[in-house]
N, C-alpha and C positions, 0 to 999 in steps of 0.2 A: 129788451136788455141785450146788449152786445155780448157775445160769448166767443172765447177762443178755446182751443183744445191743447192740453199739455200732456206729456207722457208721464204716467204714474209708475208706481212700483211694479216690478215684474211685467212691464210692458203694458199695463192697463192705461187707458186714456181717461182723463177726467175733464169734464166741461167746466171752464172757469169763467164766470161772469167778470167782465172787465170793470175796474173801478170807475165810478162816476166822477166826471170832472165838471168844474165850473158850476156847481150847484145842481147838477143833474139829479133826478130822482133815482135813489139807489135802493129802492125797496124791491121785494120779490114781485114777479108778474101777478097780475090780477088773478085771484083764485088760488094762489099758493098759500097754504096755511102756515101757522107759526112753526109747526114741526120742521119745516124745511128752511128755517132762517139760518142758513150758513152751515157749511161743513168746514172741517178743520184745515189748517195749513199743512202743506206737504213739502218736505224738503226737496231741494234740487228741482224746483219747478213743479212740484206735485202739490196740488191743493185746489180748493174750491171756495175761496172767500166770496161771499155773496153781498157783502156790504163793506165799504171802506172802513178801516179801523182808525182812520185819522181823527175823526170827531170823537170816537170813543176814547182814544188816548187823551184827547184834550179834556175829556170829562175827568179822567184820572188826574191830569195836571191841575184842573180846577179844584179837585178835592184836596190835593196836597197843599195848594196855595191857600185854600180856605183855612186849613188848620194852622199853617205857619203864620199867616197874616193875623188871625185872631189871637195867636200866642204872642204877637209882637205889638198889637195895637193898644192904645189907651184912650179912654174917653170918659165923660161924665156919666152919672147914674141914669139920667133920663135918656141919654143916647144909647146906653146899654139896654135899657128897657125897650127902646125902639128896635134895636137889633134883635133882641129876644123875640119880639113880635114878628120879625121877618121869618124866623125859623119855622119850618113845617115839621110836624112830629107824627110818627107812626109807631105801632107796637113792635117790640123787638123780635119776638119769636111767636109765630102762629102755629107751630107744631106742638108735639107732645113729648119732646125729648127729655130724657132723664139724665142727660150729661150734666155733671156738676162742675162748678168753678174749681180750677186747680188749687191744690193745697199750697199755702204760703211756704216759702223756703225758710231756712233757719233765721233769716233776718226779718221775717214777717212780710216779705214781698211776694206779689203774684204777677205773672205775665199779663199782658194786655192784648186782646185780639179785637181788631176792628175790621168789619167787612165793608169795603168800598164798592158801591154799585153805580154803574152808569146806565141810566134809563134812556131808551130811544123814544120817550113820550113825545107825541105831537099834539098835545092838548092845548096849545096856544098857536096863534098865527105866526109868532116868531119861531116856535119850534118847527112848524111846518115848513117855513122858509129855510131854516137851517138844515133840516133833515130830509126835505123833499117828501115824496110819497103822500100827496094830498089825500089819496084814497084811504090812507091809514090814520087819518086824523081822529077817528073815533075808536080805533083799535086800542085795546089795553096794551100798555108798554111792555117791552121785553127788557130784561137785564143784560144788555150786550157786553158790558164790562163788569167783571167781578174779580176783585183782588182782596186777599186777606192779608192785613198788616199785623204782624206779630212783633210786639215789643217785649223784650226779655224782662224777667222779673226785676233784675238789677238795672234796667234801662241802659245796658251796655251795648246792645246790638238790636237791630231791627231786620226782619225778614219780610219780604213782600212776595206772596205767591198768587199768580194769576192763573186763571183756568180758561181754556178755549170755550167760547160761548155756546158751541154746539156739542159740548161733552154730554154724552148720554148718561143720565143718572136716574136714581129713584127719587122722585119728588114726594115727600111724605104728605099725609093728609093735613090740610090747612083750612082754617075757617076765617073767612073775610070778616074783619072786625067792624066793617061799615054796614054790610047788609046781611051778615049771617050766613052767606053761602058757604057750604061745605064742599071743598074740592077733595075728592078721594085720592088716595095714594096712586101714583102713576109713574110710568117710565117716559122720559122725554128729555129734550135738550135743557141744560141747566138754565139757559136764559128765559125759558118759559115759566120758571118758578115764580117770577115777579107777577105773572098774570093770575096766580092762585091766591089772591088776597092782598098782595103788596110785598114790600121788602121783608116783612117778617117771615114770609114763606121761603124767600131766598136764604135767609139766615138759618131757618130750620133745615133746609136742604144741605147747606154747607156743614152744619153740625153732624148730620147723619152720614154725610160722605166722608168727612175727615176725622170725626171723633173729637174735634177741637171745640172747646167752649168759646162762645163769641160774646164779648162784653157789649159791643156797640155796632151800629152800622151808620154809614153816611151815604146818601144817595143824591145824585145830581142829574139833571137832564140837559138838553141842548142849550137852554136859555142861560145866558151869562157866561158860557164857556169861552166863546171867542173874545168877548170883551175883557174877561179876566186874563186870558192869555196875552192879549194886547197890553193890558195894564201892567204886566210884569216889566215891560220895557224892553223885551227882547231876550232871547236865549242864544248863546254862542253854539254854533254847529260847524262842522268841518267836512269838506269833500276833498278827495285826493285828486280830482280833475274837474274840469268844467263839466257841468251837467245841465241838460235840458230834457225834462221829463215830458216828451211829446214826440209823436211820430205821425206819419201820413195816415194811419188808420184811426187816429184819435186817441191812441193809448197815452196815458200819462196824466200826471197831476198838474202840469204846467210849471213846475218848479224850475227856475233857471238861475244858476249860481256859477260864479267863476271859482276856480281852484282856490282852496284855502278856507279860512274861518270867516263866518258871517254871523251877524246878530239878527236872527229872524224873529218876526213878530207878526201879528195880525194874519192876513191872508197867506203870507209867505210861510208862516209857521204851520198853518193848516196844510199847505202844499207839501212841506217837508214831511209831516206826519202821515200824509196819504200816499207818498211816492212809493210805487212798486217798480214801474218801468223807469229804469235809470240807476237803480242801486243793485250791486252785486249781480245775481242771476235773474233779475226781473221777477222774483217770486215774493210771496208774502214773508218769507224768512228774512230777506234783506230789508223789507219794510219794517218788520218787527225790530230788527237791530237798530235801524234809524230812530225808531220811536224810543227805544231804551236809551240811546245816546242823548236824545232830547230831554228825556225825563231826568236822567242823572245830572245833566248840565244845569237844568232848571233848579233842581234841589240844591246843587252847590251854590248857584246864584242867590237863592233865597236865604240859605243858611249863612252866607257871607254878609248879609244885611245890606248889600249894595243897592238893592231895589226897594228897600223899606225905610228909607231915611226921611222921606217927605211925609209929615203928619197928614196933610190933605189927601195925598194919594192913599195913605193907609186907611183913612176913613172911607174913601171911595171903594177900596178893595174889600174892606170889612162889610160894607153895605151890599156889594155885589155877592160876596161869599155867603152871607146869611140869607140873602134873598133866593139864592140858587139851591140851598141845601134842604134836604129832608133827613132828619135824624131820628133815632129812637128817643123815647121820653127820658131815659137816663142820661142823655147827652144834649138835652133840649134847652140849654141856656148858654149864653156867651161865656159866662164864668167857667162852665164845664169844658167848653171848647178851648178856652184860654188855658186851663189846666192841662188839657190833652196836648195842646201845642207846646207847652213847656216840657211835657214828658218826651215828646218827639224830638225837641231841640237838644235834649241831653244826649241823644244817640250820635256818636261820631259818624261822619259821612263814610269813613273807611270801614265801619262796621255795619253798613247798610247793604243788603244783598237782595236782588230782585231775580226771581225765577218764574218759569212757567211750569205748572204741574206736568210731570212726565206723562205722556199720552201716546196712544197708538190708534190706528184707524180701525173702525168697525163698519159693518154694513157695506163692505165693498168701497169704502172711502166716503160714504155719505155722512158720517159723523165720527167723532173720536170717543175713546174710552180711556179712563185712567190706566196707565201702563202697569201691568201686574208687577208687583214687587217694588218698583221704583216709586210709584205714586204713594203707596202705603208707607214706604221708608221715609219719604218727605213729610207726610202727615205725622208720622211718629216723632220726627225731630221737633215739630212744632208742639206736639202734645207734651213732650218731655223738656221743652224749653232749651233745646240744643240749637246753637246758632248754625245757620246755613253756610257761613263763611269758614267753618272749621277752625276758628281761632279761640274757642273757649279754652280756658285754662283747665288742665286736667287735675283732678283732686288726687291726693295720695291714695294709693291702693291699700288702704288699711282694712283689716277684717277683724273687728272686735269679737271676742269670745262670747258664746251664749252665757246667760246668767244662771242657767240650770240645765240639767239633762233634758233631752227633748220630751221625754214622757211626762215631765212636770211643767212644760211650757203651754199655757192656754193659747189656742189659736182659734179665732172666729173666721169662718169661711162664708163669704157672701156672693150671691149670684149677680154678676154685673152685665148680663147679656140682654138687658131690656132695651133692645134696639127697636125703634118704631118702623124701621125699614126691613130688617131681617126677622124681627119678631124674637121674643125671649125664648131661651132654651130652658125648659123646666127641669128641675132636679140637679142643676150643675153644682150647687153648693153641697148637696148631699153626696154626690159622686166624688168630689175632691176631698170632702171631709173623710170619707171612707179610705181614700188613697193615703191621706196623711196618717190616719190610724194605722194602716198597713205599714207605713214607714216608721212607726214608733211614736207618733204624736198622739198619745192616748187622750189628751184633753182637748182635741179639736172638736169644735161644735159648729153646726150650720145656723146661719142667720137667714130667716125666711123673707126678709125685706128685699125686694127686687130693685136694683139700681142699674144704671148704664155706665159702662166704662170701656173704652176702646182697648186699652192695654191691661193685661193681668198685672196686678200690683200687690205688693206686700207692704202694709202700713205699720209703723211702730209709733207709740205715743211719746217716748222720751229717749234721750241719747243712750242711757244704760241698756235699753232693750234693742238697740240697733243690731247687736250680735245675734239676738234671737231671730230677728226678721231675716237676716242674711242666711242663717242656718236653715230656715224654712225654705227660702228661695233656692238654696243649694240642693236641698233634698228633692225639690220638684224640678230641678234643672232649669230654673228661671234665671235670666241674666241679673247681674248685680244692679243694673239700672232700674229694675222693677221694684227695688226697695226704696221706700220714701218715708220721711218723717210726716206725721199728721197729728194735729191737735184735736182732731175730731174723733179719735178712737181711744179706747182705754186699754185694749189688749192688742196683741199682734193680730192684725186683720188681713186676711187674704181675699182680695176681690178678684173673682174669676171673670176676666173681660171677654169682649167679643172676638179677641184673637185666639180664644181657647174654648170653642163652642162644643167640642166633643172629645171623648176619650180622656185618659188619665196621663198621657204623655204630652208635655207642652210642645206644640208644633213648631215654634220658632227656634232659630239658631241662637247661639250665645251672642254676646255683645259684638256685633259686626255691622250694625246699621246706624252708626253715628256720623256717617258722612253723607253729604248731599250727592245724589246720583248725578252722573255726568249728563244724563238725558234732560236734566232740569235747565241746562244752559244758563248757569248763574252769571250775573253781572254785578260787579262791585260798584258802590257808589262813587268811588274815586277814579274809576277807569275812564280814560280819555282816548280819543282817536278820531280818525277821519273815515267817513263812509267811502267804501270802494265804489267808484262809478262804473257802470256797465259801458263797455266800449262802443256800443251801438247808440248811446244817448249822450255823446259829448258834442261840443261845438267848438 
């Protein structure tokens, strides 16, 4: 593998494998284990990408296309049965998470969370040809692309959160549903979770990392990606100067475009998505920006309907999409994919936001970690169904009065620290029940049933008792956002979450975390622009 050296932060130097061009094998050297599959991107020329992200982004492209196409296509019963037979299905969650589905809002609506997984499987001759690395043909696939799509409860906005594939996380214990193999809890790169029994373990890993309930997953491999990208009919992209991604040392994707806007498809689309040498500072940061531009342009194209007007092409696309997808059993029919497509089509493009999980380097630059504070703030926004674009309408700041004096208000306290990664903290319900009693809530009682909840929450059963819940939150110095309506409780119920695992003083600050961190590099679905061409790669 060719390598070059780039200057890292604080003068460190990082070895950067060059992107493979023209179908070159882009796998790790022989003998290199899965744990070393890629280190994160580093700003300003700092980074160690070990495999081109171009094909991985095409996998995301194909997933998006699959949903939108199936939401637009129409066909007879027997053809639908044929398409249903194309779909491959796997278990949704192989872990033992006790994270529950979010409570419905006042209108009875719940948010929708779908995990998109791009597998690097080389289980067919076609996958080997597309992905190279013939020596990896029998290796279990890695989940090199992972994006969580969060659709708001009212379907008014959509957030897409990606995570660097080499992010070091705790992978919970998972049991392979096919052969019964039990994979113990371990620390590793998040892309390795797919090797621990399949996509259901990747779902389990995301749930424990983020505290977000996941409704469905969709997974795709190399097969069908290029053909579906080509079948779109091209995606408009723009460069601010002539660009030729090639130099005397063999660096570059081979992309050659003149200044202005071009409709790229097929091999040229793949070149665009793989280009690092030629965009901005020749790092993976520029490549990621080019990929985001491609993705948002493609979504605008698909939602406009300009590429989906030919019934014959629609059927071809539906065929390719269903043949390429692996989904959970709850999403395992074309009808369910159709309904999902309709849900996604309701979201205005201008309310679509794509970000990367805020991260920082660990292990001397060998891998990345969730950035303290910023990553958790991002996950909290998803858990609380707050849009990442900051355009949610603010509700009036009304504070209803309690229905009775605090000593007469029954409060049930429940331990929500049943994390399979961190482990439960015994006695939390009793500790906070005692604290409430000290504060004057004489009717506070502990519920011994252990559940899992990321955020400490005060639930109330009906509108009249909202004031009681707000009073409990205020007494414990919880933010107002912790108070939520719930049809599943009969009394004011305080669930002590994994954000409050010790002590009697709530450790978080008041409501100041309702904005997307700048480190997430948010991109709006309507943003357009031209990629800045590096001066060394013009012609």
